[in-house]
C-alpha positions as CSV (number, residue, x, y, z in Angstrom):
1,X,57.2,42.1,-18.8
2,X,55.8,42.0,-22.0
3,X,52.6,41.5,-22.8
4,X,51.1,40.5,-26.8
5,X,48.2,39.9,-29.4
6,X,48.2,39.2,-32.2
7,X,45.1,39.7,-35.5
8,X,46.3,37.7,-38.6
9,X,44.4,38.0,-41.8
10,X,42.4,40.7,-41.2
11,X,40.7,42.1,-44.6
12,X,42.3,45.5,-44.5
13,X,45.1,46.7,-46.8
14,X,48.3,47.0,-44.9
15,X,49.0,50.6,-46.4
16,X,46.0,52.0,-44.9
17,X,46.0,49.8,-41.4
18,X,49.8,51.3,-40.7
19,X,48.6,54.8,-41.4
20,X,46.5,54.4,-38.0
21,X,49.2,51.9,-36.3
22,X,51.5,54.9,-36.1
23,X,49.1,57.8,-34.6
24,X,49.6,54.9,-31.7
25,X,52.5,53.4,-31.7
26,X,54.6,54.5,-28.3
27,X,51.5,56.3,-26.0
28,X,49.9,54.7,-23.0
29,X,46.5,52.2,-23.7
30,X,44.0,54.9,-22.3
31,X,45.4,57.8,-24.5
32,X,45.7,54.9,-27.3
33,X,42.4,53.5,-27.6
34,X,40.7,57.2,-26.9
35,X,42.1,58.2,-30.2
36,X,41.1,55.3,-31.4
37,X,37.6,55.5,-30.2
38,X,37.1,59.2,-32.1
39,X,38.8,58.5,-35.6
40,X,36.6,57.9,-38.4
41,X,38.5,54.9,-40.0
42,X,38.1,51.5,-40.6
43,X,41.6,50.4,-39.2
44,X,41.0,52.2,-35.9
45,X,37.8,49.8,-34.7
46,X,40.2,46.9,-35.8
47,X,43.4,48.0,-33.9
48,X,41.3,48.8,-31.0
49,X,39.7,45.3,-30.7
50,X,43.8,44.1,-30.9
51,X,44.7,46.2,-28.7
52,X,42.1,45.7,-26.1
53,X,42.8,41.7,-26.5
54,X,46.2,42.8,-25.9
55,X,45.0,44.6,-22.8
56,X,43.4,41.4,-21.2
57,X,46.1,39.3,-22.1
58,X,48.2,41.4,-19.7
59,X,45.5,41.6,-17.2
60,X,45.9,37.6,-17.3
61,X,49.8,37.8,-15.8
62,X,49.6,38.7,-12.1
63,X,53.6,40.2,-12.2
64,X,52.4,43.0,-15.1
65,X,50.2,46.4,-13.6
66,X,47.9,47.6,-16.0
67,X,47.7,50.9,-15.2
68,X,51.1,51.5,-16.2
69,X,51.6,49.5,-20.0
70,X,52.0,51.5,-23.3
71,X,52.4,50.6,-26.4
72,X,55.8,48.9,-27.2
73,X,55.9,47.7,-30.7
74,X,53.1,47.6,-33.1
75,X,53.7,46.6,-36.2
76,X,51.0,45.6,-39.4
77,X,52.8,42.6,-42.1
78,X,50.9,41.7,-45.1
79,X,48.9,39.0,-45.6
80,X,47.3,36.6,-48.0
81,X,46.3,38.4,-50.8
82,X,42.5,37.2,-52.5
83,X,43.7,37.8,-56.4
84,X,40.0,38.9,-58.8
85,X,40.2,40.0,-62.2
86,X,38.8,43.1,-63.4
87,X,37.7,43.3,-67.0
88,X,38.9,46.1,-68.7
89,X,39.0,48.2,-72.6
90,X,39.2,45.3,-76.0
91,X,38.4,42.5,-74.0
92,X,41.8,42.6,-71.7
93,X,41.2,41.4,-67.8
94,X,43.5,43.7,-65.2
95,X,45.0,41.7,-61.7
96,X,42.9,43.5,-58.6
97,X,44.9,42.7,-55.6
98,X,42.6,42.2,-52.0
99,X,45.1,42.9,-49.3
100,X,44.8,41.5,-46.3
101,X,47.0,42.1,-43.2
102,X,48.3,40.4,-39.9
103,X,48.6,43.0,-36.8
104,X,51.2,42.5,-33.9
105,X,50.5,44.9,-30.8
106,X,53.2,44.9,-28.2
107,X,52.8,46.3,-24.2
108,X,55.1,46.4,-22.0
109,X,55.1,48.6,-18.8
110,X,56.9,51.7,-18.6
């Protein structure tokens, strides 16, 4: 039995969030949360909230044993981008893309 949580349109670049997600993929819940708790990255705080949300979703189902859960899948997809303009030399302008992410965490029993 699986439990899932999705956080959509989170204001962090998918590339930066994937660096942290790769570290906790396949680990059990307590190890993953401890890893995220002591990591000094913005993505670690965000991913910890999503993992805790998936854990809360799992605890609502009576057929799932919360103590045996691990992170089966965690993936970060690109969300909508905010397009901004930065002035450059000689009257030119360049586009700045402020990226966002969709974060999905799937938990399963071992």
